[in-house]
C-alpha angles and dihedrals in degrees: 000000000000110000093211091052091049090051092050091047091051090048090054091047089053093047094049094032089234097170096172092055090045092054090047089054090048089056091050090050090053091046093052095044096250095125091100093055100111095202093055093043090053089053091048091052089050091053093050091048093049090051090050092245092134094157091059091044092051093045090052091046092050092049094053110117090204130021130193130196090273090058092054093042092050093051096043091047090049092055092045096048093046094057096260100114095150090060090046092056092045089054091047091053089048089053092052090051091054091062101197122160091229088057097061104140119246134195093275093055093044090052091054092046092048090051090052091048090053092050094053096034093241098154093161093064089040090058091050089053088048088057091050090051091054091047091050090048093234095141091112091066100097094191091054093046090050088054089051090048091049091050092055091046093050090049090053093245098133094159091058090044091052091050092051089048093050092050096046110119091209128025128190133185091275090059093053094042093049092054094042091049091049093055092043093052090052090052092247093135095157091061091041091054092049089055090044091056092046095049109109094222125006119213135192091277091054094051093045091051091056093045091049092048092054091043092054090053091048092242123153089223086084088071092046094051092046088054091048090047091054092046091054091056100259112140113242105231142187089281095053098046097058090050095053092042088052089054091051088051093053094046097039090237097160096162092052089045092055090050091051089048088058090048090050090056092044091050092051097246098114090109095049109116090218093053095043090049091050091049091053089050092048096050092043093052090047088056095250097125094157091058091047091050090048091055091045093052092044098053105024096083094047096043119102115261091245092059099044095086090064090053093048091050094048093051093045090047089052092055092048092047090053094046094249093133096158092059090046091056091044090055091048089051090051089048090052093048091051090059094244118153121241127224128204092270093055092050092045089056091048091053092047089055090051091054089062095053098050088212113148093194092052091047091053092051093050089045087056089052090052091052095048089048090054097240103110092106095040109125097234098036092043091052093052090048089054090049091049095052093041092053090049090053094247093131092160092063092041091052093047091052091045092055092049097047107103097201111037114192127196091267091060093049094044094047092052093046092049091047093051092048092047093054097043100261091131098154092052091046091052092047091053090049091052090052090051090054092048091050089051092234121165109266118194128210092256093062090044091054089052091050091049087055089050089053088051092052091048091045085229106157093172092056091044091055091049090053090047088056090047090053091052091049092051093045096243097123093104095052109112094222090053096047091048091049092047092051090049092047096050091045094050091046090055096253096121094156091059089048092051090046091055091045093053091053093059116109095192120034122192130191093270093056093046090048093048095054094041092052089044092055090047092052093046099052098261100124097153091053091048091054091043091051090051090056091048090049092054091045090053090058095249113135116228119226131215093274092052092055092043088055091055091048089052088052090052090049092054091050097038092238099160101167093045089049092051091050093051093044092051091047093058093084104017099049106019100034094232131133115239112245126217087260091060091052091046091053094045093049089050091051093049093044094050088050090053093243094136098157091058091044095051091044091052091050093050091050096051116121090228138041116279114255130217093268093061094048092046091050090051091047090052090052090049088056092050092051097033093239098162095167094060090039090062091052091049090048090053091053092048095049093045095048100037107029094153098046109107092194090064091057092047091051093049091045091056091046094051093047092050092051095040094242092153100170092053090043092055093051093048093048090053091049095049091058089062094051109048145285126277116253121230114265122242134204138179131213135165116222116208114228 
């Protein structure tokens, strides 16, 4: 067999990806004893890699009796270019360990390794390769230096990238564009524009990088630069159009979006999947779902299979963004029935729709879809799954998923902490927060406000003070949600002076802050201050809410201020335009009952717009006991037994009342009845003791 003819045949197999012909040639090479010819084997490996037959390529590579630098470079490049960078770097390290003179790396190998480093974010290995490049004096190879520059940019090391750029002996347009694109992707548009202005000759890639950078930050400059680009004679392409349409989406610029839509059609890009997807996004975000659906239906059937996923995702995202979660799930179901594959974005949208419905069965079915699609342990999808289960109160499932998730982002941690706090698992929430701190993860002010609430619930002043210090360290002390949570924490932990001190330092006070300090004063035996603060709140022009007024009523109850309580209760509707809640009536009945004003209390109960609950009757019964009003107590007992015949606590309460007031006949009947209902559970309490 002629070696040159075999080489040409292999080159054609590679070009046309003719795997059957390539394997036939491989058989002929074995038959004629050419399998040890290193040049031909390298070409054969390259063909297998190009045809995505990596198993055959790797088997052939492993069977080679001798390898040269081309063998290693071919295999490492194949892994890198096929999206398997981790395997490429493993092979590179194996090559270094073999230490053969024929395997001295060259610029082609270094380029492949640097590309793999950029893909996996391995900047440490990238820096080692950088050192080898300098030692080998390869800095004059512009293609290699561009690969080094790209590696630093992809790893987010713009300072190192800038240094490489400054020291490059020769720069081409790729060098400039790589650095400009890196700054634009990081949102550093000022630096990107400085490089843009310094660049000797901008091209279409340069302009698109600037437009994309502004589009990603939601800035209107994207539209201005696209217009300038067009005016300078650069053709607006299928990369530019999605960027400017994205800007219109962010800014709600429907008129501009429609004009760009016309330009897309005029330019011949109306069938581009990227442009169609961006148009669907733009119309959806501008609340024109019907127009978005019209575009989706018009172009979906004619779009290539590879681009349909983007169209599905855009339309589903549009439904979710507009709160039409049922339609979003219907579209996902249609997508599933059509046999289309999902990506992490599709599944994330499906899970977000499930959060809205609070349907455990639906959540389980979508979770099953996530598992069968292979995305359960994906960082983004896994985090949303945890959030879904945590919001539904299924903390057990959320915790199981959390433990299994290999890469836990801040969303996963925060969702689990918020879920635990919401459903009363305060100790677990605080433990998770402590782990976050130890792992040095970024903790936002929202999570800190939740943990301050947890400290309040646990009455843990020591923990609350530690979190206060943490807030100061992070610079969150001026956040309204933090100051409100701090005031609430100090008040609930009995440190009302600290709460008042924080409150007095506030420059802007919203309803939540006013409510927090008023309720705090009420709970800490400062009724006069609570009432005074309410008047100051109204004078400042801030409108109290139902919780604010309930806090003042509680303060009046603690101090026995009946007339003040009546005035506040009557002002709920007349002055503040609010509807009294059952809690307001409960508190007012308790105040009147404890003052012995039973006629007013019973009149208030009879005039309520809803049926009295157990709390009201129990409050009134307690007042009857205080004032030895046995006649009214019998009426209250009748209401309790009639309304709550299966509630054991009612029988226990009545039993205690009858025993205290020596009503033995009634006591005997109640004790017999309570045996038939159930037994009383042991009470529990929690307190933190300072050491």
